[in-house]
C-alpha positions as a Python dict, from the first residue, in 0.01 Angstrom:
ca = {
    (1, 'M'): (0, 0, 0),
    (2, 'L'): (102, -9, 371),
    (3, 'R'): (154, -364, 346),
    (4, 'A'): (392, -313, 45),
    (5, 'L'): (622, -72, 274),
    (6, 'Y'): (626, -321, 556),
    (7, 'T'): (694, -619, 316),
    (8, 'A'): (970, -431, 125),
    (9, 'A'): (1124, -312, 486),
    (10, 'S'): (1173, -655, 588),
    (11, 'G'): (1342, -721, 251),
    (12, 'M'): (1583, -427, 326),
    (13, 'I'): (1667, -570, 678),
    (14, 'A'): (1731, -908, 548),
    (15, 'Q'): (1962, -777, 280),
    (16, 'Q'): (2119, -557, 565),
    (17, 'F'): (2195, -877, 747),
    (18, 'N'): (2346, -1035, 412),
    (19, 'I'): (2584, -755, 361),
    (20, 'D'): (2691, -786, 733),
    (21, 'T'): (2777, -1143, 685),
    (22, 'I'): (2949, -1110, 390),
    (23, 'S'): (3154, -823, 517),
    (24, 'H'): (3246, -1057, 803),
    (25, 'N'): (3362, -1299, 556),
    (26, 'L'): (3572, -1054, 371),
    (27, 'A'): (3739, -920, 674),
    (28, 'N'): (3863, -1242, 768),
    (29, 'V'): (3989, -1371, 461),
    (30, 'N'): (4347, -1389, 595),
    (31, 'T'): (4239, -1530, 919),
    (32, 'T'): (4393, -1872, 1036),
    (33, 'A'): (4132, -2177, 986),
    (34, 'Y'): (3836, -1931, 944),
    (35, 'K'): (3526, -2071, 816),
    (36, 'K'): (3277, -1855, 606),
    (37, 'V'): (2917, -1805, 709),
    (38, 'R'): (2620, -1824, 497),
    (39, 'P'): (2302, -1645, 591),
    (40, 'E'): (1971, -1823, 572),
    (41, 'F'): (1614, -1677, 500),
    (42, 'Q'): (1270, -1787, 524),
    (43, 'D'): (948, -1608, 379),
    (44, 'L'): (702, -1472, 634),
    (45, 'L'): (367, -1572, 709),
    (46, 'Y'): (112, -1540, 408),
    (47, 'L'): (-230, -1337, 411),
    (48, 'T'): (-466, -1588, 265),
    (49, 'I'): (-735, -1427, 64),
    (50, 'R'): (-877, -1736, -92),
    (51, 'R'): (-816, -2106, -28),
    (52, 'P'): (-780, -2379, -312),
    (53, 'V'): (-1054, -2627, -223),
    (54, 'A'): (-1168, -2949, -328),
    (55, 'P'): (-1525, -2975, -523),
    (56, 'Q'): (-1696, -3114, -200),
    (57, 'E'): (-1603, -2814, 3),
    (58, 'E'): (-1781, -2468, 10),
    (59, 'G'): (-2101, -2586, -193),
    (60, 'G'): (-1895, -2775, -486),
    (61, 'V'): (-1722, -2493, -593),
    (62, 'Y'): (-1374, -2598, -741),
    (63, 'T'): (-1076, -2372, -712),
    (64, 'P'): (-756, -2505, -810),
    (65, 'I'): (-570, -2247, -728),
    (66, 'G'): (-568, -2017, -448),
    (67, 'L'): (-516, -1622, -350),
    (68, 'E'): (-231, -1541, -100),
    (69, 'V'): (0, -1244, -46),
    (70, 'G'): (316, -1263, 106),
    (71, 'L'): (433, -1048, 395),
    (72, 'G'): (808, -1047, 331),
    (73, 'V'): (1123, -1208, 461),
    (74, 'R'): (1302, -1288, 770),
    (75, 'V'): (1645, -1399, 862),
    (76, 'A'): (1609, -1779, 974),
    (77, 'G'): (1976, -1810, 1084),
    (78, 'S'): (2349, -1823, 1001),
    (79, 'Q'): (2530, -2132, 919),
    (80, 'T'): (2889, -2194, 921),
    (81, 'I'): (3052, -2385, 629),
    (82, 'F'): (3310, -2615, 734),
    (83, 'Q'): (3469, -2687, 424),
    (84, 'Q'): (3836, -2781, 419),
    (85, 'G'): (4043, -2464, 350),
    (86, 'N'): (4400, -2483, 177),
    (87, 'L'): (4717, -2537, 353),
    (88, 'K'): (4961, -2278, 375),
    (89, 'Q'): (5333, -2384, 450),
    (90, 'T'): (5524, -2194, 715),
    (91, 'G'): (5805, -2433, 820),
    (92, 'N'): (5745, -2329, 1202),
    (93, 'P'): (5747, -2662, 1368),
    (94, 'L'): (5452, -2541, 1583),
    (95, 'D'): (5219, -2451, 1316),
    (96, 'L'): (4978, -2739, 1286),
    (97, 'A'): (4679, -2806, 1045),
    (98, 'I'): (4422, -3061, 1046),
    (99, 'T'): (4327, -3197, 724),
    (100, 'G'): (3994, -3369, 753),
    (101, 'P'): (3713, -3278, 988),
    (102, 'G'): (3836, -3231, 1322),
    (103, 'F'): (3905, -2982, 1609),
    (104, 'F'): (4207, -2933, 1836),
    (105, 'V'): (4107, -2942, 2211),
    (106, 'V'): (4217, -2648, 2422),
    (107, 'K'): (4163, -2509, 2780),
    (108, 'G'): (4084, -2173, 2890),
    (109, 'P'): (4157, -1981, 3214),
    (110, 'D'): (3803, -2094, 3306),
    (111, 'E'): (3913, -2466, 3307),
    (112, 'E'): (3635, -2479, 3016),
    (113, 'E'): (3744, -2693, 2709),
    (114, 'Y'): (3718, -2490, 2365),
    (115, 'Y'): (3781, -2619, 2022),
    (116, 'T'): (3950, -2487, 1727),
    (117, 'R'): (4107, -2534, 1386),
    (118, 'D'): (4374, -2270, 1440),
    (119, 'G'): (4705, -2442, 1489),
    (120, 'S'): (4902, -2163, 1524),
    (121, 'F'): (5053, -2293, 1861),
    (122, 'K'): (5312, -2124, 2083),
    (123, 'L'): (5526, -2215, 2400),
    (124, 'D'): (5457, -2018, 2706),
    (125, 'A'): (5713, -1923, 2989),
    (126, 'E'): (5696, -2284, 3119),
    (127, 'K'): (5720, -2448, 2758),
    (128, 'R'): (5358, -2562, 2757),
    (129, 'L'): (5187, -2596, 2435),
    (130, 'V'): (4946, -2284, 2404),
    (131, 'T'): (4710, -2092, 2151),
    (132, 'S'): (4805, -1736, 2045),
    (133, 'E'): (4540, -1619, 2350),
    (134, 'G'): (4737, -1852, 2600),
    (135, 'Y'): (4493, -2144, 2620),
    (136, 'F'): (4637, -2474, 2697),
    (137, 'V'): (4667, -2729, 2397),
    (138, 'L'): (4536, -3088, 2537),
    (139, 'D'): (4646, -3414, 2483),
    (140, 'E'): (4442, -3735, 2446),
    (141, 'N'): (4429, -3767, 2813),
    (142, 'G'): (4290, -3417, 2873),
    (143, 'S'): (4633, -3305, 3012),
    (144, 'E'): (4848, -3011, 2923),
    (145, 'I'): (5144, -3065, 2697),
    (146, 'E'): (5492, -2994, 2830),
    (147, 'L'): (5802, -2944, 2618),
    (148, 'S'): (6025, -2809, 2877),
    (149, 'E'): (6383, -2921, 2751),
    (150, 'A'): (6296, -2953, 2370),
    (151, 'V'): (6563, -2834, 2141),
    (152, 'E'): (6365, -3010, 1821),
    (153, 'I'): (5991, -3049, 1821),
    (154, 'M'): (5854, -3334, 1559),
    (155, 'V'): (5473, -3393, 1501),
    (156, 'A'): (5367, -3722, 1331),
    (157, 'Q'): (5049, -3701, 1113),
    (158, 'D'): (4855, -3909, 1383),
    (159, 'G'): (4934, -3618, 1657),
    (160, 'T'): (5191, -3790, 1834),
    (161, 'I'): (5441, -3532, 1934),
    (162, 'S'): (5816, -3609, 2003),
    (163, 'Y'): (6133, -3375, 2079),
    (164, 'T'): (6471, -3400, 2121),
    (165, 'T'): (6688, -3218, 2383),
    (166, 'A'): (7052, -3081, 2399),
    (167, 'D'): (7150, -3401, 2606),
    (168, 'N'): (6976, -3668, 2433),
    (169, 'P'): (6916, -3646, 2047),
    (170, 'E'): (6669, -3958, 2057),
    (171, 'P'): (6318, -3852, 2011),
    (172, 'Q'): (6115, -3843, 2332),
    (173, 'E'): (5735, -3879, 2329),
    (174, 'A'): (5520, -3580, 2484),
    (175, 'G'): (5190, -3701, 2431),
    (176, 'K'): (4939, -3719, 2149),
    (177, 'L'): (4723, -3423, 2022),
    (178, 'Q'): (4366, -3502, 2112),
    (179, 'I'): (4134, -3456, 1807),
    (180, 'V'): (3767, -3466, 1807),
    (181, 'Q'): (3471, -3443, 1608),
    (182, 'F'): (3102, -3346, 1648),
    (183, 'P'): (2792, -3522, 1508),
    (184, 'N'): (2688, -3158, 1409),
    (185, 'P'): (2940, -2902, 1373),
    (186, 'A'): (2730, -2619, 1221),
    (187, 'G'): (2575, -2603, 1571),
    (188, 'L'): (2885, -2509, 1735),
    (189, 'E'): (2890, -2171, 1933),
    (190, 'K'): (3158, -1931, 1819),
    (191, 'V'): (3324, -1743, 2117),
    (192, 'G'): (3594, -1550, 1914),
    (193, 'H'): (3975, -1596, 1888),
    (194, 'N'): (3884, -1884, 1632),
    (195, 'L'): (3745, -2091, 1930),
    (196, 'Y'): (3423, -2266, 1931),
    (197, 'R'): (3210, -2400, 2236),
    (198, 'A'): (2997, -2715, 2222),
    (199, 'T'): (2636, -2672, 2249),
    (200, 'Y'): (2316, -2914, 2248),
    (201, 'A'): (2284, -2862, 1888),
    (202, 'S'): (2642, -2974, 1797),
    (203, 'G'): (2628, -3273, 1999),
    (204, 'E'): (2900, -3377, 2232),
    (205, 'A'): (3258, -3394, 2136),
    (206, 'E'): (3401, -3758, 1987),
    (207, 'T'): (3762, -3834, 2013),
    (208, 'V'): (3886, -3932, 1687),
    (209, 'E'): (4067, -4280, 1732),
    (210, 'E'): (4254, -4333, 1417),
    (211, 'V'): (4426, -4000, 1330),
    (212, 'G'): (4683, -4039, 1081),
    (213, 'S'): (4445, -4177, 787),
    (214, 'R'): (4130, -3994, 691),
    (215, 'I'): (4221, -3715, 928),
    (216, 'R'): (4578, -3594, 967),
    (217, 'V'): (4801, -3361, 1124),
    (218, 'E'): (5032, -3166, 921),
    (219, 'Q'): (5337, -2982, 1089),
    (220, 'G'): (5475, -2659, 930),
    (221, 'F'): (5128, -2596, 802),
    (222, 'L'): (4841, -2371, 871),
    (223, 'E'): (4496, -2380, 728),
    (224, 'E'): (4373, -2078, 548),
    (225, 'A'): (4053, -1964, 539),
    (226, 'N'): (3785, -2111, 313),
    (227, 'V'): (3646, -1764, 183),
    (228, 'Q'): (3641, -1738, -177),
    (229, 'V'): (3678, -1380, -234),
    (230, 'V'): (3504, -1370, -609),
    (231, 'E'): (3234, -1562, -475),
    (232, 'E'): (3196, -1318, -180),
    (233, 'I'): (3201, -994, -406),
    (234, 'I'): (2935, -1172, -619),
    (235, 'A'): (2711, -1206, -345),
    (236, 'L'): (2776, -865, -217),
    (237, 'I'): (2681, -685, -547),
    (238, 'T'): (2358, -914, -552),
    (239, 'A'): (2272, -822, -197),
    (240, 'Q'): (2318, -465, -274),
    (241, 'R'): (2105, -493, -576),
    (242, 'A'): (1839, -654, -378),
    (243, 'Y'): (1873, -380, -111),
    (244, 'E'): (1817, -113, -377),
    (245, 'L'): (1532, -257, -509),
    (246, 'N'): (1360, -292, -195),
    (247, 'S'): (1404, 50, -130),
    (248, 'K'): (1277, 138, -463),
    (249, 'A'): (947, -87, -344),
    (250, 'I'): (928, 145, -58),
    (251, 'Q'): (957, 473, -270),
    (252, 'A'): (694, 324, -530),
    (253, 'A'): (460, 260, -243),
    (254, 'D'): (484, 579, -80),
    (255, 'E'): (404, 768, -403),
    (256, 'M'): (97, 561, -436),
    (257, 'L'): (13, 653, -89),
    (258, 'S'): (57, 1022, -185),
    (259, 'I'): (-178, 984, -497),
    (260, 'A'): (-432, 822, -296),
    (261, 'N'): (-434, 1097, -17),
    (262, 'N'): (-439, 1372, -285),
    (263, 'I'): (-766, 1236, -450),
    (264, 'R'): (-1044, 1484, -408),
    (265, 'R'): (-1394, 1432, -486),
}
């Protein structure tokens, strides 16, 4: 009975994490390029009461099945699902979206490189292309992109940025966006502000050489979150019911303990 209490408690803890994750997904349903997170669970160690054995073991006794008691569940991890989100047209020339796998490369105030799929870029006071947090967007050479005299900005599907000035209507090239991929994007570390940091698990960033075919940059569009609200609501209801059932298991175990304690000889 005590074992049942702890087993059910582990289930409540796991479902609480599940609900926290679902709530986070729903909270970011309108966040640009947000990628939903899926919790993963594993069963805990088993208490082996009897092992299944072959006839030659333990005096020739054959037991085709064993007897084991599970001890609950634990949270194994949370996986980011890098599924493509829908594109939303904005008409803003500085709004960019990546179709296909890939990330923009930006540089933070700590001079460290970060990665994002949020292409809602801006121009700072010096006409450099930056994120909403002021991180510099980098070109294929790892340099900041300057558009000091730009009147009209054009971005091709291969990431090439060109612009016209008041004195010269002919397009001038300002650079080409650096688009990278990772061997294991699920291993990227989230650092907030729609940014990711490379880790040993993700592998090193690999520059995409042929942007414009399988991977394209779309100007005037933003990628929406890949959260499906109906799916998350269903998952939320399921998690809530599982939490409730585990709480009832604790209640039942408590009542059994109470009965056992009240037995008199």
